[in-house]
N, CA, C, O and the ligand as a Tripos MOL2 file, in Angstrom:
@<TRIPOS>MOLECULE
protein
  301   299    76     0     0
PROTEIN
NO_CHARGES

@<TRIPOS>ATOM
      1 N          97.0730  101.8280  126.4780 N.3       1 MET1
      2 CA         97.2730  100.3700  126.4530 C.3       1 MET1
      3 C          97.7740   99.9410  125.0770 C.2       1 MET1
      4 O          97.1430  100.2070  124.0530 O.2       1 MET1
      5 N          98.9110   99.2780  125.0820 N.am      2 CYS2
      6 CA         99.5330   98.8790  123.8150 C.3       2 CYS2
      7 C          98.7770   97.7100  123.1950 C.2       2 CYS2
      8 O          98.4040   96.7620  123.8870 O.2       2 CYS2
      9 N          98.5560   97.7860  121.8900 N.am      3 ASN3
     10 CA         97.9090   96.6820  121.1770 C.3       3 ASN3
     11 C          98.8700   95.5310  120.9390 C.2       3 ASN3
     12 O          98.4440   94.4150  120.6420 O.2       3 ASN3
     13 N         100.1680   95.7950  121.0660 N.am      4 GLY4
     14 CA        101.1740   94.7860  120.7670 C.3       4 GLY4
     15 C         101.5510   93.9630  121.9820 C.2       4 GLY4
     16 O         101.4110   92.7400  121.9700 O.2       4 GLY4
     17 N         102.0360   94.6280  123.0480 N.am      5 CYS5
     18 CA        102.5520   93.9070  124.1980 C.3       5 CYS5
     19 C         101.6790   94.0610  125.4300 C.2       5 CYS5
     20 O         101.8950   93.3630  126.4200 O.2       5 CYS5
     21 N         100.6830   94.9690  125.3980 N.am      6 GLY6
     22 CA         99.7640   95.1300  126.5090 C.3       6 GLY6
     23 C         100.2480   96.0630  127.6010 C.2       6 GLY6
     24 O          99.5510   96.2580  128.5970 O.2       6 GLY6
     25 N         101.4320   96.6450  127.4370 N.am      7 ALA7
     26 CA        101.9560   97.5670  128.4320 C.3       7 ALA7
     27 C         101.2220   98.9010  128.3700 C.2       7 ALA7
     28 O         100.5910   99.2340  127.3660 O.2       7 ALA7
     29 N         101.3150   99.6510  129.4540 N.am      8 ASP8
     30 CA        100.7680  101.0010  129.4370 C.3       8 ASP8
     31 C         101.5950  101.8660  128.5030 C.2       8 ASP8
     32 O         102.8250  101.8430  128.5450 O.2       8 ASP8
     33 N         100.9060  102.6330  127.6560 N.am      9 VAL9
     34 CA        101.5850  103.5410  126.7440 C.3       9 VAL9
     35 C         101.6040  104.9190  127.3890 C.2       9 VAL9
     36 O         100.5550  105.5280  127.5970 O.2       9 VAL9
     37 N         102.7900  105.4050  127.7020 N.am     10 THR10
     38 CA        102.9060  106.6750  128.4290 C.3      10 THR10
     39 C         103.2380  107.8340  127.5130 C.2      10 THR10
     40 O         103.0940  108.9890  127.9120 O.2      10 THR10
     41 N         103.6780  107.5590  126.3010 N.am     11 THR11
     42 CA        103.9930  108.6240  125.3580 C.3      11 THR11
     43 C         102.8170  108.8060  124.4100 C.2      11 THR11
     44 O         102.6340  108.0290  123.4730 O.2      11 THR11
     45 N         102.0210  109.8430  124.6650 N.am     12 ILE12
     46 CA        100.8030  110.0710  123.8870 C.3      12 ILE12
     47 C         100.9050  111.4290  123.1880 C.2      12 ILE12
     48 O         101.2310  112.4320  123.8230 O.2      12 ILE12
     49 N         100.6320  111.4590  121.9110 N.am     13 HIS13
     50 CA        100.6490  112.7050  121.1510 C.3      13 HIS13
     51 C          99.2620  112.9910  120.6000 C.2      13 HIS13
     52 O          98.6640  112.1170  119.9730 O.2      13 HIS13
     53 N          98.7290  114.1970  120.8160 N.am     14 PRO14
     54 CA         97.5070  114.5800  120.1260 C.3      14 PRO14
     55 C          97.7900  114.7530  118.6360 C.2      14 PRO14
     56 O          98.8400  115.2680  118.2530 O.2      14 PRO14
     57 N          96.8660  114.3280  117.8140 N.am     15 VAL15
     58 CA         97.0280  114.3800  116.3670 C.3      15 VAL15
     59 C          95.9410  115.2580  115.7740 C.2      15 VAL15
     60 O          94.7880  115.1980  116.2030 O.2      15 VAL15
     61 N          96.2940  116.0630  114.8050 N.am     16 SER16
     62 CA         95.3180  116.9200  114.1460 C.3      16 SER16
     63 C          94.2090  116.1010  113.5130 C.2      16 SER16
     64 O          94.4660  115.0820  112.8720 O.2      16 SER16
     65 N          92.9700  116.5520  113.6940 N.am     17 THR17
     66 CA         91.8300  115.8890  113.0690 C.3      17 THR17
     67 C          91.3870  116.6320  111.8220 C.2      17 THR17
     68 O          90.3210  116.3500  111.2750 O.2      17 THR17
     69 N          92.1900  117.5700  111.3740 N.am     18 ARG18
     70 CA         91.8380  118.3510  110.1900 C.3      18 ARG18
     71 C          91.5630  117.4260  109.0120 C.2      18 ARG18
     72 O          92.3810  116.5670  108.6820 O.2      18 ARG18
     73 N          90.4180  117.6060  108.3860 N.am     19 GLY19
     74 CA         90.0610  116.7910  107.2400 C.3      19 GLY19
     75 C          89.2840  115.5440  107.6050 C.2      19 GLY19
     76 O          88.8570  114.7920  106.7300 O.2      19 GLY19
     77 N          89.0990  115.3200  108.9160 N.am     20 LEU20
     78 CA         88.3530  114.1520  109.3490 C.3      20 LEU20
     79 C          87.0430  114.6300  109.9780 C.2      20 LEU20
     80 O          86.9640  114.8310  111.1900 O.2      20 LEU20
     81 N          86.0350  114.8070  109.1590 N.am     21 ALA21
     82 CA         84.7540  115.3230  109.6360 C.3      21 ALA21
     83 C          84.1330  114.3620  110.6390 C.2      21 ALA21
     84 O          84.0440  113.1620  110.3790 O.2      21 ALA21
     85 N          83.7040  114.8810  111.7800 N.am     22 GLY22
     86 CA         83.0290  114.0770  112.7850 C.3      22 GLY22
     87 C          83.9500  113.4970  113.8340 C.2      22 GLY22
     88 O          83.4840  113.0030  114.8610 O.2      22 GLY22
     89 N          85.2670  113.5500  113.5920 N.am     23 VAL23
     90 CA         86.2250  113.0660  114.5800 C.3      23 VAL23
     91 C          86.6480  114.2440  115.4610 C.2      23 VAL23
     92 O          87.1780  115.2380  114.9640 O.2      23 VAL23
     93 N          86.4120  114.1260  116.7700 N.am     24 GLU24
     94 CA         86.6870  115.2330  117.6860 C.3      24 GLU24
     95 C          88.1520  115.2760  118.1020 C.2      24 GLU24
     96 O          88.7400  116.3540  118.1950 O.2      24 GLU24
     97 N          88.7310  114.1370  118.3460 N.am     25 ALA25
     98 CA         90.1100  114.1040  118.8280 C.3      25 ALA25
     99 C          90.7540  112.7650  118.5020 C.2      25 ALA25
    100 O          90.0930  111.7260  118.4950 O.2      25 ALA25
    101 N          92.0480  112.8060  118.2340 N.am     26 ILE26
    102 CA         92.8190  111.5950  117.9730 C.3      26 ILE26
    103 C          94.1120  111.6750  118.7790 C.2      26 ILE26
    104 O          94.7490  112.7260  118.8420 O.2      26 ILE26
    105 N          94.4850  110.5810  119.3810 N.am     27 TRP27
    106 CA         95.7800  110.4970  120.0620 C.3      27 TRP27
    107 C          96.5870  109.3550  119.4710 C.2      27 TRP27
    108 O          96.0500  108.3180  119.0820 O.2      27 TRP27
    109 N          97.8850  109.5760  119.4170 N.am     28 LEU28
    110 CA         98.8060  108.5650  118.9290 C.3      28 LEU28
    111 C          99.7360  108.2040  120.0840 C.2      28 LEU28
    112 O         100.4100  109.0710  120.6420 O.2      28 LEU28
    113 N          99.7680  106.9450  120.4320 N.am     29 GLY29
    114 CA        100.6270  106.4860  121.5150 C.3      29 GLY29
    115 C         101.7790  105.6520  120.9710 C.2      29 GLY29
    116 O         101.5870  104.7730  120.1310 O.2      29 GLY29
    117 N         102.9910  105.9440  121.4690 N.am     30 GLN30
    118 CA        104.1660  105.1980  121.0210 C.3      30 GLN30
    119 C         104.6820  104.3530  122.1820 C.2      30 GLN30
    120 O         105.1500  104.8830  123.1900 O.2      30 GLN30
    121 N         104.5920  103.0440  122.0300 N.am     31 CYS31
    122 CA        105.0320  102.1400  123.0920 C.3      31 CYS31
    123 C         106.5280  101.8700  122.9850 C.2      31 CYS31
    124 O         107.1240  102.0160  121.9180 O.2      31 CYS31
    125 N         107.1260  101.4710  124.1120 N.am     32 ASP32
    126 CA        108.5490  101.1220  124.1330 C.3      32 ASP32
    127 C         108.8700   99.9600  123.1920 C.2      32 ASP32
    128 O         110.0040   99.8290  122.7320 O.2      32 ASP32
    129 N         107.8870   99.1280  122.9100 N.am     33 CYS33
    130 CA        108.1170   97.9690  122.0510 C.3      33 CYS33
    131 C         108.0770   98.3600  120.5780 C.2      33 CYS33
    132 O         108.3560   97.5350  119.7080 O.2      33 CYS33
    133 N         107.7260   99.6280  120.2900 N.am     34 GLY34
    134 CA        107.6890  100.0810  118.9010 C.3      34 GLY34
    135 C         106.3130  100.0830  118.3010 C.2      34 GLY34
    136 O         106.1200  100.5760  117.1890 O.2      34 GLY34
    137 N         105.3470   99.5390  119.0180 N.am     35 GLN35
    138 CA        103.9760   99.5020  118.5230 C.3      35 GLN35
    139 C         103.3470  100.8930  118.6070 C.2      35 GLN35
    140 O         103.4960  101.5800  119.6180 O.2      35 GLN35
    141 N         102.6520  101.3070  117.5630 N.am     36 THR36
    142 CA        101.9270  102.5670  117.5830 C.3      36 THR36
    143 C         100.4490  102.2860  117.8300 C.2      36 THR36
    144 O          99.8280  101.4930  117.1210 O.2      36 THR36
    145 N          99.9010  102.9390  118.8340 N.am     37 THR37
    146 CA         98.5140  102.7210  119.2300 C.3      37 THR37
    147 C          97.7250  104.0090  119.0410 C.2      37 THR37
    148 O          98.2130  105.0970  119.3490 O.2      37 THR37
    149 N          96.5040  103.8790  118.5330 N.am     38 PHE38
    150 CA         95.6750  105.0460  118.2860 C.3      38 PHE38
    151 C          94.4270  105.0270  119.1580 C.2      38 PHE38
    152 O          93.8770  103.9720  119.4740 O.2      38 PHE38
    153 N          93.9960  106.2290  119.5360 N.am     39 ALA39
    154 CA         92.6990  106.3750  120.1810 C.3      39 ALA39
    155 C          91.9970  107.5480  119.5210 C.2      39 ALA39
    156 O          92.6420  108.5270  119.1430 O.2      39 ALA39
    157 N          90.6810  107.4570  119.3810 N.am     40 ALA40
    158 CA         89.9330  108.5180  118.7280 C.3      40 ALA40
    159 C          88.5780  108.6600  119.3810 C.2      40 ALA40
    160 O          88.0110  107.6870  119.8770 O.2      40 ALA40
    161 N          88.0510  109.9000  119.3800 N.am     41 SER41
    162 CA         86.7000  110.1410  119.8700 C.3      41 SER41
    163 C          85.9460  110.9960  118.8640 C.2      41 SER41
    164 O          86.5440  111.7290  118.0760 O.2      41 SER41
    165 N          84.6370  110.8910  118.9030 N.am     42 GLY42
    166 CA         83.8160  111.6340  117.9670 C.3      42 GLY42
    167 C          82.6290  110.7810  117.5620 C.2      42 GLY42
    168 O          82.2490  109.8480  118.2690 O.2      42 GLY42
    169 N          82.0480  111.1090  116.4200 N.am     43 LYS43
    170 CA         80.9180  110.3260  115.9260 C.3      43 LYS43
    171 C          81.3830  108.8980  115.6260 C.2      43 LYS43
    172 O          82.4350  108.6970  115.0180 O.2      43 LYS43
    173 N          80.5920  107.9090  116.0550 N.am     44 PRO44
    174 CA         81.0030  106.5120  115.8720 C.3      44 PRO44
    175 C          81.3730  106.1810  114.4320 C.2      44 PRO44
    176 O          82.3660  105.4930  114.1950 O.2      44 PRO44
    177 N          80.6000  106.6560  113.4770 N.am     45 GLU45
    178 CA         80.8800  106.3270  112.0770 C.3      45 GLU45
    179 C          82.1630  107.0020  111.5960 C.2      45 GLU45
    180 O          82.8900  106.4610  110.7630 O.2      45 GLU45
    181 N          82.4300  108.1970  112.1380 N.am     46 ALA46
    182 CA         83.6470  108.9060  111.7520 C.3      46 ALA46
    183 C          84.8760  108.2360  112.3590 C.2      46 ALA46
    184 O          85.9120  108.1130  111.7060 O.2      46 ALA46
    185 N          84.7500  107.8070  113.6080 N.am     47 VAL47
    186 CA         85.8590  107.1120  114.2690 C.3      47 VAL47
    187 C          86.1430  105.7920  113.5530 C.2      47 VAL47
    188 O          87.2990  105.4170  113.3580 O.2      47 VAL47
    189 N          85.0760  105.0940  113.1640 N.am     48 GLN48
    190 CA         85.2420  103.8350  112.4560 C.3      48 GLN48
    191 C          85.9500  104.0600  111.1320 C.2      48 GLN48
    192 O          86.8020  103.2650  110.7350 O.2      48 GLN48
    193 N          85.6000  105.1460  110.4470 N.am     49 ALA49
    194 CA         86.2300  105.4660  109.1700 C.3      49 ALA49
    195 C          87.7150  105.7540  109.3770 C.2      49 ALA49
    196 O          88.5510  105.4020  108.5450 O.2      49 ALA49
    197 N          88.0290  106.4070  110.5120 N.am     50 PHE50
    198 CA         89.4260  106.6990  110.8180 C.3      50 PHE50
    199 C          90.2170  105.4010  111.0040 C.2      50 PHE50
    200 O          91.3050  105.2490  110.4490 O.2      50 PHE50
    201 N          89.6730  104.4800  111.7760 N.am     51 PHE51
    202 CA         90.3890  103.2320  112.0140 C.3      51 PHE51
    203 C          90.4760  102.3880  110.7420 C.2      51 PHE51
    204 O          91.4520  101.6650  110.5420 O.2      51 PHE51
    205 N          89.4620  102.4770  109.8870 N.am     52 ASP52
    206 CA         89.5420  101.8070  108.5920 C.3      52 ASP52
    207 C          90.7080  102.3570  107.7880 C.2      52 ASP52
    208 O          91.4160  101.6120  107.1100 O.2      52 ASP52
    209 N          90.9010  103.6820  107.8710 N.am     53 ALA53
    210 CA         91.9890  104.3110  107.1260 C.3      53 ALA53
    211 C          93.3480  103.8510  107.6440 C.2      53 ALA53
    212 O          94.3200  103.8090  106.8900 O.2      53 ALA53
    213 N          93.4150  103.5120  108.9120 N.am     54 LEU54
    214 CA         94.6760  103.0390  109.4890 C.3      54 LEU54
    215 C          95.1390  101.7390  108.8380 C.2      54 LEU54
    216 O          96.3230  101.4030  108.8720 O.2      54 LEU54
    217 N          94.2010  101.0210  108.2520 N.am     55 GLY55
    218 CA         94.5600   99.7690  107.6090 C.3      55 GLY55
    219 C          95.2450   99.9670  106.2770 C.2      55 GLY55
    220 O          95.7210   99.0080  105.6710 O.2      55 GLY55
    221 N          95.3010  101.2120  105.8140 N.am     56 SER56
    222 CA         95.9170  101.4920  104.5260 C.3      56 SER56
    223 C          97.1920  102.3130  104.7110 C.2      56 SER56
    224 O          98.0070  101.9900  105.5750 O.2      56 SER56
    225 N          97.3760  103.3420  103.9360 N.am     57 ASP57
    226 CA         98.6410  104.0700  103.9310 C.3      57 ASP57
    227 C          98.9290  104.8080  105.2380 C.2      57 ASP57
    228 O         100.0900  104.9940  105.6040 O.2      57 ASP57
    229 N          97.8860  105.2230  105.9350 N.am     58 THR58
    230 CA         98.0780  106.0350  107.1340 C.3      58 THR58
    231 C          98.9550  105.3300  108.1560 C.2      58 THR58
    232 O          99.8610  105.9340  108.7300 O.2      58 THR58
    233 N          98.6870  104.0660  108.3770 N.am     59 GLU59
    234 CA         99.4320  103.3250  109.3940 C.3      59 GLU59
    235 C         100.9130  103.2340  109.0120 C.2      59 GLU59
    236 O         101.7920  103.3980  109.8590 O.2      59 GLU59
    237 N         101.1720  102.9760  107.7500 N.am     60 LEU60
    238 CA        102.5520  102.8530  107.3020 C.3      60 LEU60
    239 C         103.2900  104.1790  107.4430 C.2      60 LEU60
    240 O         104.4520  104.2020  107.8480 O.2      60 LEU60
    241 N         102.6300  105.2700  107.1140 N.am     61 THR61
    242 CA        103.2500  106.5870  107.2040 C.3      61 THR61
    243 C         103.5940  106.9480  108.6360 C.2      61 THR61
    244 O         104.7130  107.3670  108.9310 O.2      61 THR61
    245 N         102.6190  106.7800  109.5280 N.am     62 LEU62
    246 CA        102.8500  107.1320  110.9190 C.3      62 LEU62
    247 C         103.9040  106.2160  111.5300 C.2      62 LEU62
    248 O         104.7210  106.6540  112.3400 O.2      62 LEU62
    249 N         103.8840  104.9600  111.1430 N.am     63 GLY63
    250 CA        104.8530  104.0160  111.6900 C.3      63 GLY63
    251 C         106.2660  104.3730  111.2960 C.2      63 GLY63
    252 O         107.1830  104.2900  112.1140 O.2      63 GLY63
    253 N         106.4520  104.7680  110.0530 N.am     64 SER64
    254 CA        107.7980  105.0900  109.6010 C.3      64 SER64
    255 C         108.2930  106.3780  110.2450 C.2      64 SER64
    256 O         109.4850  106.5240  110.5140 O.2      64 SER64
    257 N         107.3730  107.3150  110.4930 N.am     65 GLN65
    258 CA        107.7720  108.5560  111.1460 C.3      65 GLN65
    259 C         108.2880  108.2950  112.5510 C.2      65 GLN65
    260 O         109.2800  108.8920  112.9660 O.2      65 GLN65
    261 N         107.6330  107.4170  113.2810 N.am     66 SER66
    262 CA        108.0370  107.1820  114.6550 C.3      66 SER66
    263 C         109.2630  106.2720  114.7160 C.2      66 SER66
    264 O         110.0850  106.4130  115.6210 O.2      66 SER66
    265 N         109.3990  105.3570  113.7870 N.am     67 ARG67
    266 CA        110.5090  104.4230  113.8270 C.3      67 ARG67
    267 C         111.8560  105.1110  113.6280 C.2      67 ARG67
    268 O         112.8400  104.7610  114.2790 O.2      67 ARG67
    269 N         111.8960  106.0940  112.7210 N.am     68 ASP68
    270 CA        113.1890  106.7300  112.4570 C.3      68 ASP68
    271 C         113.5080  107.8370  113.4690 C.2      68 ASP68
    272 O         114.5530  108.4810  113.3740 O.2      68 ASP68
    273 N         112.6260  108.0540  114.4200 N.am     69 GLY69
    274 CA        112.9160  108.9850  115.4940 C.3      69 GLY69
    275 C         112.6840  110.4450  115.1570 C.2      69 GLY69
    276 O         112.8750  111.3120  116.0100 O.2      69 GLY69
    277 N         112.2780  110.7310  113.9430 N.am     70 SER70
    278 CA        112.0450  112.1280  113.5880 C.3      70 SER70
    279 C         110.7490  112.6240  114.2250 C.2      70 SER70
    280 O         109.7750  111.8780  114.3250 O.2      70 SER70
    281 N         110.7430  113.8670  114.6490 N.am     71 ARG71
    282 CA        109.5340  114.3990  115.2400 C.3      71 ARG71
    283 C         108.6210  114.9100  114.1340 C.2      71 ARG71
    284 O         109.0910  115.4460  113.1310 O.2      71 ARG71
    285 N         107.3250  114.7450  114.3190 N.am     72 HIS72
    286 CA        106.3710  115.1660  113.3210 C.3      72 HIS72
    287 C         105.6320  116.4010  113.8210 C.2      72 HIS72
    288 O         105.2560  116.4900  114.9900 O.2      72 HIS72
    289 N         105.4360  117.3250  112.9360 N.am     73 GLU73
    290 CA        104.7840  118.5740  113.2900 C.3      73 GLU73
    291 C         103.2790  118.4190  113.3450 C.2      73 GLU73
    292 O         102.6760  117.7980  112.4690 O.2      73 GLU73
    293 N         102.6750  118.9840  114.3740 N.am     74 ILE74
    294 CA        101.2130  119.0290  114.4710 C.3      74 ILE74
    295 C         100.7680  120.4590  114.2140 C.2      74 ILE74
    296 O         101.1150  121.3610  114.9760 O.2      74 ILE74
    297 N         100.0230  120.6700  113.1740 N.am     75 SER75
    298 CA         99.5990  122.0250  112.8570 C.3      75 SER75
    299 C          98.0920  122.1010  112.8130 C.2      75 SER75
    300 O          97.5350  123.1690  112.5600 O.2      75 SER75
    301 ZN        104.0460   97.6080  123.4390 Zn       76 ZN76
@<TRIPOS>BOND
     1     1     2 1
     2     2     3 1
     3     3     4 2
     4     3     5 am
     5     5     6 1
     6     6     7 1
     7     7     8 2
     8     7     9 am
     9     9    10 1
    10    10    11 1
    11    11    12 2
    12    11    13 am
    13    13    14 1
    14    14    15 1
    15    15    16 2
    16    15    17 am
    17    17    18 1
    18    18    19 1
    19    19    20 2
    20    19    21 am
    21    21    22 1
    22    22    23 1
    23    23    24 2
    24    23    25 am
    25    25    26 1
    26    26    27 1
    27    27    28 2
    28    27    29 am
    29    29    30 1
    30    30    31 1
    31    31    32 2
    32    31    33 am
    33    33    34 1
    34    34    35 1
    35    35    36 2
    36    35    37 am
    37    37    38 1
    38    38    39 1
    39    39    40 2
    40    39    41 am
    41    41    42 1
    42    42    43 1
    43    43    44 2
    44    43    45 am
    45    45    46 1
    46    46    47 1
    47    47    48 2
    48    47    49 am
    49    49    50 1
    50    50    51 1
    51    51    52 2
    52    51    53 am
    53    53    54 1
    54    54    55 1
    55    55    56 2
    56    55    57 am
    57    57    58 1
    58    58    59 1
    59    59    60 2
    60    59    61 am
    61    61    62 1
    62    62    63 1
    63    63    64 2
    64    63    65 am
    65    65    66 1
    66    66    67 1
    67    67    68 2
    68    67    69 am
    69    69    70 1
    70    70    71 1
    71    71    72 2
    72    71    73 am
    73    73    74 1
    74    74    75 1
    75    75    76 2
    76    75    77 am
    77    77    78 1
    78    78    79 1
    79    79    80 2
    80    79    81 am
    81    81    82 1
    82    82    83 1
    83    83    84 2
    84    83    85 am
    85    85    86 1
    86    86    87 1
    87    87    88 2
    88    87    89 am
    89    89    90 1
    90    90    91 1
    91    91    92 2
    92    91    93 am
    93    93    94 1
    94    94    95 1
    95    95    96 2
    96    95    97 am
    97    97    98 1
    98    98    99 1
    99    99   100 2
   100    99   101 am
   101   101   102 1
   102   102   103 1
   103   103   104 2
   104   103   105 am
   105   105   106 1
   106   106   107 1
   107   107   108 2
   108   107   109 am
   109   109   110 1
   110   110   111 1
   111   111   112 2
   112   111   113 am
   113   113   114 1
   114   114   115 1
   115   115   116 2
   116   115   117 am
   117   117   118 1
   118   118   119 1
   119   119   120 2
   120   119   121 am
   121   121   122 1
   122   122   123 1
   123   123   124 2
   124   123   125 am
   125   125   126 1
   126   126   127 1
   127   127   128 2
   128   127   129 am
   129   129   130 1
   130   130   131 1
   131   131   132 2
   132   131   133 am
   133   133   134 1
   134   134   135 1
   135   135   136 2
   136   135   137 am
   137   137   138 1
   138   138   139 1
   139   139   140 2
   140   139   141 am
   141   141   142 1
   142   142   143 1
   143   143   144 2
   144   143   145 am
   145   145   146 1
   146   146   147 1
   147   147   148 2
   148   147   149 am
   149   149   150 1
   150   150   151 1
   151   151   152 2
   152   151   153 am
   153   153   154 1
   154   154   155 1
   155   155   156 2
   156   155   157 am
   157   157   158 1
   158   158   159 1
   159   159   160 2
   160   159   161 am
   161   161   162 1
   162   162   163 1
   163   163   164 2
   164   163   165 am
   165   165   166 1
   166   166   167 1
   167   167   168 2
   168   167   169 am
   169   169   170 1
   170   170   171 1
   171   171   172 2
   172   171   173 am
   173   173   174 1
   174   174   175 1
   175   175   176 2
   176   175   177 am
   177   177   178 1
   178   178   179 1
   179   179   180 2
   180   179   181 am
   181   181   182 1
   182   182   183 1
   183   183   184 2
   184   183   185 am
   185   185   186 1
   186   186   187 1
   187   187   188 2
   188   187   189 am
   189   189   190 1
   190   190   191 1
   191   191   192 2
   192   191   193 am
   193   193   194 1
   194   194   195 1
   195   195   196 2
   196   195   197 am
   197   197   198 1
   198   198   199 1
   199   199   200 2
   200   199   201 am
   201   201   202 1
   202   202   203 1
   203   203   204 2
   204   203   205 am
   205   205   206 1
   206   206   207 1
   207   207   208 2
   208   207   209 am
   209   209   210 1
   210   210   211 1
   211   211   212 2
   212   211   213 am
   213   213   214 1
   214   214   215 1
   215   215   216 2
   216   215   217 am
   217   217   218 1
   218   218   219 1
   219   219   220 2
   220   219   221 am
   221   221   222 1
   222   222   223 1
   223   223   224 2
   224   223   225 am
   225   225   226 1
   226   226   227 1
   227   227   228 2
   228   227   229 am
   229   229   230 1
   230   230   231 1
   231   231   232 2
   232   231   233 am
   233   233   234 1
   234   234   235 1
   235   235   236 2
   236   235   237 am
   237   237   238 1
   238   238   239 1
   239   239   240 2
   240   239   241 am
   241   241   242 1
   242   242   243 1
   243   243   244 2
   244   243   245 am
   245   245   246 1
   246   246   247 1
   247   247   248 2
   248   247   249 am
   249   249   250 1
   250   250   251 1
   251   251   252 2
   252   251   253 am
   253   253   254 1
   254   254   255 1
   255   255   256 2
   256   255   257 am
   257   257   258 1
   258   258   259 1
   259   259   260 2
   260   259   261 am
   261   261   262 1
   262   262   263 1
   263   263   264 2
   264   263   265 am
   265   265   266 1
   266   266   267 1
   267   267   268 2
   268   267   269 am
   269   269   270 1
   270   270   271 1
   271   271   272 2
   272   271   273 am
   273   273   274 1
   274   274   275 1
   275   275   276 2
   276   275   277 am
   277   277   278 1
   278   278   279 1
   279   279   280 2
   280   279   281 am
   281   281   282 1
   282   282   283 1
   283   283   284 2
   284   283   285 am
   285   285   286 1
   286   286   287 1
   287   287   288 2
   288   287   289 am
   289   289   290 1
   290   290   291 1
   291   291   292 2
   292   291   293 am
   293   293   294 1
   294   294   295 1
   295   295   296 2
   296   295   297 am
   297   297   298 1
   298   298   299 1
   299   299   300 2
@<TRIPOS>SUBSTRUCTURE
     1 MET1         2 RESIDUE 1 A MET
     2 CYS2         6 RESIDUE 1 A CYS
     3 ASN3        10 RESIDUE 1 A ASN
     4 GLY4        14 RESIDUE 1 A GLY
     5 CYS5        18 RESIDUE 1 A CYS
     6 GLY6        22 RESIDUE 1 A GLY
     7 ALA7        26 RESIDUE 1 A ALA
     8 ASP8        30 RESIDUE 1 A ASP
     9 VAL9        34 RESIDUE 1 A VAL
    10 THR10       38 RESIDUE 1 A THR
    11 THR11       42 RESIDUE 1 A THR
    12 ILE12       46 RESIDUE 1 A ILE
    13 HIS13       50 RESIDUE 1 A HIS
    14 PRO14       54 RESIDUE 1 A PRO
    15 VAL15       58 RESIDUE 1 A VAL
    16 SER16       62 RESIDUE 1 A SER
    17 THR17       66 RESIDUE 1 A THR
    18 ARG18       70 RESIDUE 1 A ARG
    19 GLY19       74 RESIDUE 1 A GLY
    20 LEU20       78 RESIDUE 1 A LEU
    21 ALA21       82 RESIDUE 1 A ALA
    22 GLY22       86 RESIDUE 1 A GLY
    23 VAL23       90 RESIDUE 1 A VAL
    24 GLU24       94 RESIDUE 1 A GLU
    25 ALA25       98 RESIDUE 1 A ALA
    26 ILE26      102 RESIDUE 1 A ILE
    27 TRP27      106 RESIDUE 1 A TRP
    28 LEU28      110 RESIDUE 1 A LEU
    29 GLY29      114 RESIDUE 1 A GLY
    30 GLN30      118 RESIDUE 1 A GLN
    31 CYS31      122 RESIDUE 1 A CYS
    32 ASP32      126 RESIDUE 1 A ASP
    33 CYS33      130 RESIDUE 1 A CYS
    34 GLY34      134 RESIDUE 1 A GLY
    35 GLN35      138 RESIDUE 1 A GLN
    36 THR36      142 RESIDUE 1 A THR
    37 THR37      146 RESIDUE 1 A THR
    38 PHE38      150 RESIDUE 1 A PHE
    39 ALA39      154 RESIDUE 1 A ALA
    40 ALA40      158 RESIDUE 1 A ALA
    41 SER41      162 RESIDUE 1 A SER
    42 GLY42      166 RESIDUE 1 A GLY
    43 LYS43      170 RESIDUE 1 A LYS
    44 PRO44      174 RESIDUE 1 A PRO
    45 GLU45      178 RESIDUE 1 A GLU
    46 ALA46      182 RESIDUE 1 A ALA
    47 VAL47      186 RESIDUE 1 A VAL
    48 GLN48      190 RESIDUE 1 A GLN
    49 ALA49      194 RESIDUE 1 A ALA
    50 PHE50      198 RESIDUE 1 A PHE
    51 PHE51      202 RESIDUE 1 A PHE
    52 ASP52      206 RESIDUE 1 A ASP
    53 ALA53      210 RESIDUE 1 A ALA
    54 LEU54      214 RESIDUE 1 A LEU
    55 GLY55      218 RESIDUE 1 A GLY
    56 SER56      222 RESIDUE 1 A SER
    57 ASP57      226 RESIDUE 1 A ASP
    58 THR58      230 RESIDUE 1 A THR
    59 GLU59      234 RESIDUE 1 A GLU
    60 LEU60      238 RESIDUE 1 A LEU
    61 THR61      242 RESIDUE 1 A THR
    62 LEU62      246 RESIDUE 1 A LEU
    63 GLY63      250 RESIDUE 1 A GLY
    64 SER64      254 RESIDUE 1 A SER
    65 GLN65      258 RESIDUE 1 A GLN
    66 SER66      262 RESIDUE 1 A SER
    67 ARG67      266 RESIDUE 1 A ARG
    68 ASP68      270 RESIDUE 1 A ASP
    69 GLY69      274 RESIDUE 1 A GLY
    70 SER70      278 RESIDUE 1 A SER
    71 ARG71      282 RESIDUE 1 A ARG
    72 HIS72      286 RESIDUE 1 A HIS
    73 GLU73      290 RESIDUE 1 A GLU
    74 ILE74      294 RESIDUE 1 A ILE
    75 SER75      298 RESIDUE 1 A SER
    76 ZN76       301 GROUP 0 **** ****
């Protein structure tokens, strides 16, 4: 579900959780409208910390990667 336009997000990428203690899984969804949507599971405090991080450099980095169309490596 897109946070921007509310449409179903069908393009979902699993994202490495390396370095994020307590976070079990993260998905990145790219909507047709350009909005990037995140989902995460794991310990509540760890997931909250992840979303807090999205408010800083992480969101800008991921957004620029998807906007220019370049594919990002998951290792
Ligand atoms: Zn959207």
